[in-house]
C-alpha positions in Angstrom: 30.3 -0.6 10.8 31.8 -2.3 13.8 30.8 -5.7 15.1 29.6 -4.1 18.4 27.3 -1.8 16.5 25.8 -4.7 14.5 25.3 -6.6 17.8 23.5 -3.5 19.3 21.2 -3.4 16.3 20.4 -7.1 16.5 19.7 -6.7 20.2 17.5 -3.7 19.7 15.4 -5.5 17.0 15.1 -8.7 19.1 14.0 -6.6 22.1 11.4 -4.8 20.0 10.2 -8.2 18.7 10.0 -9.7 22.2 7.9 -6.7 23.4 5.7 -6.9 20.3 5.1 -10.6 20.8 4.0 -9.9 24.4 1.8 -7.0 23.3 0.2 -9.1 20.6 -1.0 -11.6 23.2 -2.8 -8.8 25.1 -4.1 -7.2 21.9 -5.5 -10.5 20.6 -7.9 -10.5 23.6 -8.7 -6.8 23.5 -12.4 -5.8 23.1 -13.6 -4.0 20.1 -14.4 -1.1 22.4 -10.8 -0.9 23.6 -9.4 -0.9 20.1 -11.9 1.7 18.9 -11.1 3.9 21.9 -7.4 3.7 21.2 -8.0 4.8 17.6 -10.3 7.7 18.4 -8.0 9.1 21.1 -5.0 8.7 18.8 -6.9 10.7 16.1 -7.5 13.5 18.6 -3.8 13.3 19.6 -2.8 13.8 16.0 -4.9 16.9 15.7 -3.7 18.3 19.0 -0.1 17.7 18.0 -0.4 19.2 14.5 2.0 22.1 15.2 4.7 19.7 16.6 4.1 17.3 13.7 4.5 20.0 11.1 7.6 21.3 12.8 9.1 17.8 12.8 8.1 17.2 9.2 9.7 20.5 8.2 13.0 19.1 9.4 12.5 16.0 7.3 11.6 17.9 4.2 14.5 20.3 4.6 16.9 17.4 4.8 15.7 15.8 1.6 15.6 19.1 -0.2 19.3 19.7 0.7 20.0 16.1 -0.5 18.5 17.1 -3.9 15.6 14.6 -3.9 13.0 14.8 -6.7 9.9 16.9 -6.2 7.7 13.8 -6.3 9.7 12.3 -3.4 9.3 15.6 -1.4 5.6 15.6 -2.1 5.2 12.1 -0.6 7.1 13.1 2.5 5.5 16.5 3.1 2.7 16.9 5.6 0.2 19.7 5.7 -2.7 20.5 8.1 -5.1 18.9 5.6 -3.0 15.7 5.3 -2.7 15.4 9.1 -6.5 15.8 9.3 -6.9 13.1 6.7 -4.7 10.9 8.8 -6.9 11.5 11.8 -10.1 10.9 9.9 -8.6 7.6 8.6 -8.1 6.4 12.1 -11.7 7.3 13.0 -12.9 5.6 9.8 -11.1 2.4 10.9 -12.7 2.6 14.3 -16.1 2.6 12.7 -15.4 -0.5 10.7 -16.5 -4.0 11.9 -14.0 -5.8 14.0 -12.4 -8.4 11.8 -11.3 -10.6 14.7 -13.5 -13.5 15.8 -15.7 -13.7 12.7 -17.1 -17.1 11.9 -15.9 -17.8 8.3 -17.4 -21.3 7.9 -19.0 -24.0 10.0 -19.1 -27.8 9.5 -21.2 -30.3 11.4 -19.5 -33.7 11.1 -21.4 -37.0 11.2 -19.6 -38.0 14.4 -21.0 -34.9 16.1 -18.0 -32.7 16.0 -18.7 -29.1 15.3 -15.9 -27.3 13.4 -15.8 -23.5 13.0 -13.3 -21.6 11.0 -12.7 -18.3 12.9 -10.7 -15.2 11.9 -7.7 -14.5 14.2 -4.8 -11.9 14.2 -1.6 -12.9 12.4 0.5 -11.8 15.4 3.5 -9.5 15.0 3.8 -7.5 11.8 7.0 -5.8 10.6 6.1 -2.9 8.4 8.9 -1.4 6.2 8.1 1.7 4.2 9.6 4.7 2.5 9.1 8.4 2.8 5.4 8.8 3.4 4.9 9.3 7.1 1.1 8.8 7.0 1.8 5.1 6.3 2.9 4.7 9.9 -0.5 6.0 11.1 -2.4 3.8 8.7 -0.4 0.7 9.4 -0.5 1.2 13.1 -4.3 1.7 13.0 -5.0 -1.3 10.8 -2.8 -3.6 12.8 -4.3 -2.4 16.0 -7.9 -2.9 14.9 -7.0 -6.4 13.4 -5.4 -7.4 16.7 -1.8 -7.4 15.5 1.1 -5.6 17.1 3.4 -3.8 14.6 7.0 -2.8 14.4 7.4 0.2 12.1 10.5 0.8 10.1 9.8 4.0 8.2 12.3 5.7 5.8 15.1 7.5 7.5 14.0 10.6 5.7 10.7 10.7 7.7 12.1 9.7 11.1 11.3 13.0 12.9 7.7 12.9 11.6 7.2 9.2 12.4 8.3 9.7 16.1 5.5 12.2 16.7 3.0 9.9 14.9 4.0 6.9 17.0 3.7 9.0 20.2 0.2 9.9 19.2 -0.7 6.3 18.6 0.8 5.4 22.1 -1.5 8.1 23.7 -4.5 6.2 22.3 -3.2 2.8 23.4 -2.6 4.0 26.9 -6.0 5.6 27.1 -7.6 2.2 26.2 -5.4 0.4 28.8 -3.5 -1.4 26.0 0.3 -1.7 25.9 2.1 1.1 24.1 4.3 -1.6 22.7 1.5 -2.7 20.4 2.9 0.0 18.0 6.7 0.4 18.1 9.2 2.3 16.0 12.7 1.2 15.0 14.1 4.6 16.0 17.3 4.6 14.0 18.4 5.4 10.5 20.9 2.5 10.5 20.1 0.5 7.4 21.3 -2.7 9.1 18.1 -2.6 11.1 16.0 -3.6 8.1 18.2 -6.8 7.6 17.9 -7.5 11.3 14.1 -7.3 11.2 14.0 -9.6 8.2 15.9 -12.2 10.2 13.8 -11.8 13.4 11.8 -15.0 12.7 11.6 -15.8 16.5 9.2 -12.9 17.1 8.0 -11.5 13.7 5.2 -13.4 11.9 4.9 -11.3 8.7 6.9 -8.5 7.0 5.1 -6.1 4.7 7.3 -3.8 2.6 5.8 -0.7 1.0 8.0 1.2 -1.3 10.0 1.1 -4.5 11.2 -1.9 -6.4 14.6 -1.8 -4.7 13.1 -2.1 -1.2 10.7 -4.9 -2.3 13.5 -6.9 -3.9 15.6 -6.5 -0.9 12.9 -7.9 1.3 12.1 -10.7 -1.1 15.8 -11.8 -1.3 16.8 -11.5 2.3 13.7 -12.2 4.4 13.7 -15.2 6.7 10.1 -14.5 7.8 7.0 -14.7 5.6 6.4 -11.5 3.5 3.4 -9.8 1.8 4.9 -8.0 -1.1 3.8 -4.7 -2.5 5.5 -4.2 -5.8 5.8 -0.8 -7.6 2.8 0.6 -9.5 3.7 0.5 -13.1 0.0 0.9 -14.0 -1.5 1.0 -17.5 -4.6 2.5 -19.0 -5.7 1.0 -22.3 -7.9 3.3 -24.5 -10.0 1.1 -26.8 -11.2 2.2 -30.2 -14.8 2.3 -28.7 -13.8 4.7 -26.0 -15.6 8.0 -25.3 -12.6 10.3 -25.9 -13.8 13.1 -23.6 -14.2 10.6 -20.8 -10.8 9.1 -21.6 -9.1 12.6 -21.4 -10.6 13.3 -18.1 -9.7 9.9 -16.6 -6.1 9.9 -17.9 -5.6 13.4 -16.6 -6.7 12.4 -13.1 -4.9 9.0 -13.2 -1.6 10.6 -14.2 -1.6 14.1 -12.6 -3.9 14.1 -9.5 -0.9 13.0 -7.4 2.1 11.7 -9.4 3.9 10.2 -6.5 1.3 7.6 -5.4 1.5 4.0 -6.4 -1.9 4.1 -8.0 -0.8 6.7 -10.6 -0.9 5.7 -14.2 2.5 5.5 -15.8 1.8 4.0 -19.2 -1.0 4.7 -21.8 -1.8 1.9 -24.3 -3.8 3.3 -27.2 -5.7 1.7 -30.1 -4.2 2.9 -33.4 -7.7 3.5 -34.8 -8.0 6.6 -32.5 -4.4 7.6 -32.0 -4.3 10.4 -34.6 -7.4 12.0 -33.2 -6.7 11.5 -29.5 -3.0 12.1 -29.0 -3.0 15.9 -29.9 -5.9 16.3 -27.5 -4.0 14.4 -24.8 -0.9 16.6 -25.2 -3.0 19.7 -24.9 -4.7 18.4 -21.8 -1.6 17.2 -20.0 0.3 20.5 -20.4 2.6 19.9 -17.4 3.3 16.3 -18.3 6.2 15.0 -20.5 4.9 12.4 -22.9 7.2 9.7 -24.3 5.9 7.6 -27.1 6.8 5.0 -29.7 7.2 6.0 -33.3 3.5 5.9 -34.2 2.7 8.1 -31.2 5.4 10.6 -32.3 4.0 10.7 -35.8 0.6 11.8 -34.3 2.0 14.7 -32.5 5.5 16.2 -32.8 5.5 17.3 -29.1 5.7 13.6 -28.0 9.4 12.6 -27.5 10.9 9.2 -28.2 10.4 6.5 -25.6 13.1 3.9 -25.1 12.7 0.3 -23.9 13.3 1.2 -20.3 10.2 3.5 -20.3 7.8 0.6 -20.6 9.0 -0.8 -17.3 9.4 2.5 -15.3 7.3 3.7 -12.4 8.0 7.4 -12.9 6.2 8.8 -9.8 6.5 12.0 -11.7 4.8 14.0 -14.5 5.9 11.7 -17.2 3.7 9.3 -19.2 4.7 6.7 -21.7 2.5 6.0 -24.7 2.3 2.7 -26.7 0.1 2.5 -29.8 -1.2 -1.0 -30.5 -3.3 -2.7 -33.3 -6.1 -3.7 -30.9 -7.1 -5.5 -27.8 -5.0 -8.6 -28.3 -1.8 -6.6 -28.7 -2.7 -4.4 -25.7 -3.2 -7.4 -23.5 0.2 -8.8 -24.5 1.9 -5.5 -23.9 0.3 -5.1 -20.5 1.1 -8.7 -19.5 4.8 -8.1 -20.4 5.3 -4.8 -18.7 2.7 -4.4 -15.9 3.8 -4.7 -12.3 0.4 -6.4 -11.6 -0.7 -3.6 -9.4 -3.6 -1.8 -11.2 -4.5 -1.7 -14.9 -7.6 -0.1 -16.5 -9.5 -0.1 -19.8 -11.6 2.8 -21.2 -14.3 1.7 -23.6 -18.0 1.9 -24.1 -18.0 -1.7 -25.4 -18.9 -3.9 -22.4 -17.9 -7.1 -24.2 -14.4 -5.7 -24.8 -14.3 -4.5 -21.2 -15.2 -7.9 -19.9 -12.5 -9.6 -21.9 -9.9 -7.1 -20.6 -11.0 -7.5 -17.0 -10.8 -11.3 -17.2 -7.5 -11.4 -19.1 -5.4 -8.9 -17.2 -3.6 -10.6 -14.3 -3.3 -7.7 -11.9 -4.5 -7.2 -8.3 -6.9 -4.5 -9.4 -8.5 -4.1 -12.8 -10.8 -1.2 -13.7 -13.3 -0.1 -16.4 -13.8 3.5 -17.1 -12.3 4.8 -13.9 -9.0 6.4 -12.7 -6.3 4.0 -11.5 -5.9 6.4 -8.5 -9.0 4.8 -7.0 -6.8 1.8 -6.2 -6.6 2.7 -2.6 -7.9 1.0 0.6 -9.7 4.1 1.7 -11.5 4.4 -1.6 -12.4 0.7 -1.3 -14.2 1.3 2.0 -11.4 -0.2 4.1 -10.7 3.0 6.1 -7.1 2.9 5.0 -4.6 0.3 3.6 -1.3 -1.1 4.7 -0.3 -1.5 1.1 -1.3 -3.0 -2.3 -0.3 -6.6 -2.4 0.7 -7.7 -5.9 1.3 -11.4 -5.1 -1.2 -14.2 -5.1 -0.8 -15.7 -1.6 -3.1 -14.8 1.3 -4.0 -11.3 0.2 -4.1 -9.3 -3.1 -4.9 -5.7 -3.9 -5.5 -3.2 -1.0 -4.6 -4.8 2.3 -7.0 -3.7 5.0 -8.4 -5.2 8.1 -9.7 -8.4 6.7 -6.4 -9.2 4.9 -4.5 -8.7 8.2 -6.2 -11.7 9.8 -5.7 -15.4 9.3 -7.9 -18.1 10.8 -7.9 -21.0 13.1 -10.3 -24.0 13.3 -12.2 -24.4 16.6 -13.4 -28.0 17.1 -16.1 -28.7 19.7 -16.8 -32.3 20.8 -18.6 -34.2 23.5 -15.9 -36.8 24.2 -15.4 -38.2 20.7 -12.4 -40.4 20.0 -11.1 -41.4 16.6 -11.5 -45.0 15.7 
């Protein structure tokens, strides 16, 4: 790449950042009615532009198919009329949620008469970097808009045609509400140096959120010069305890693994108490007919259809119809195994023993822990957030599904009557 091209990319990102900073100032003072109008009009625009969006998406899908991408990758990229309708409904759901900006979080009356209020405020300018799934652009734009933040979207190059249409629909909503179209901007290039330039844009960008595979997240973690809210991969586990209802377990595992294999909430690893392994595993293989099951030696001894797992399997987010199985001696070994291999996204236990469930839920150090439920419920929409901008797996500021509340910070407002400090 020539130096002039690098300078052009740097200039483009800085210009987007400057416009986003200006738009954020306007958006921070926008009324709830304006933001809701922008979202509902944008939802209508998505519906009206469904044919154009499907046509653009078909170009994206054709490109990745010709490149030989995996079926799970193509599924994440592909839009259908139902998926576009779901995008529109998500925008309308976010419009119905309470405005997270301006909430009084705490109040203190000091002996000297000062009244101190902790008030929720927007973060400012968000840089959103994501891969393949074009609906993330709509979700991220809507959540940032409602929470008073402007956003710069850097979607995967494979979804660029789709994302252009989505951002145009969001701009239609913003203009209808008399808000700057620059509240939601797209880095409209497939040049990979744009990501690095965004990560260096500390003058204008307040927070970068990556949503994608481990490679993307590690790139952001290693190169960012602005604060980040990391979304690690979803190497999620289900532990089936000896006191589990096996019929319930089969149903949950089937859904958690196969409902949609390409989402970050999918289960990738099954941890199984040895007391029920011989009874349960043949039933599991029968139930998951279209799923390749890789197991340790004990699992293979229970059913010859299970193939050998290797050490890499325990740390792999397959995003495909593949499940690893580890047989353990009991809860303590299960907790140790999950602690070593989990990506801290979502882990679940299936058991009818509430005491065992409580121990598991307290001990597992993941953003989301579940009892007798599919890990695919680890989703902002399912949590009542309307949508999510990602699943944060760190421990600073936000954790788990990142929705409206998590996209605000706070300031302290102090009211006095002329007090001076002695």
